[in-house]
C-alpha positions, 0 to 999 in steps of 0.5 A: 519493495515492490508492488503487486498489483493483482490483474485477475482482481482489479475491477472498477473497484479496487482493494488494498491487496490489488495495491498494496506492497509486498513483501513488507519491509519491518523492524523488530520492537528491540531495534536500536534507533540507528537500525531503525535509521537504518532499514529505514535509509537502506530500503528508501521508506520513511517508516516501517511497521513495527512487528514482535517474534510471531510478525503480529504488527504492534505499532508503525516506526516512522522517520518523524518518529525519529527526529521528534521521539527520544526512545532507544529503540523501535518499541519506544520509537514507535507508534502504537495507533496504527489504522490497519485495513483486510485486503478487501478493503476498497482503494477508495474507502483508504484514500479517505484513511489516508485524508481523514486521518491525515496518514500516510501508509496504512498495514494491510492483514488477512486473518490477522498476519500483515500481508500488505502495506498500502501507502499513497503512493501506491494509490496516486500510482493506481490513478494515475493509470487507466486502461480502456478495453478497447471492445466495451469502453469501460475504463479500469485504474491500475498498473497493468490491464485487467485480466479481463474486462469487467463490463464484457469479458473480455481478455487483457490484450483487448487493453489500451493503455489510455494516456492521463492529461497533465494535471488530473 
């Protein structure tokens, strides 16, 4: 699963759409316990949304669910109280959700359809990478520099990767 950063939209206030991982690995509600485990381990992920035939998110099944619950299929194993966000949700709001609700990931929806997922790792990766505009000094966080500076409109070629000091 690749993190999709949209450099053209990335700004000083990045959104879920800027940092979400997409496409999303999903699990059908009828998948057996073994199929769920195979999907998670095969893709190197710790959880995945459970979807119906139309792709609507029904819940989320995680490694914890596999270990703690006794259900035979994804529908019985999944957590149904899933918090989701829209593509325009600010990453700062997602960070608060992840911390306050003690969750590890949130599905990203556009018009009710699953389009991505934002995990703690996606937020941390964005926080760890900072680009600085060589013209005005404006800092922008993200895996790639923006198409243009949100402050002075300089093009992406003017951005320099700023090394983060250890421990920040």
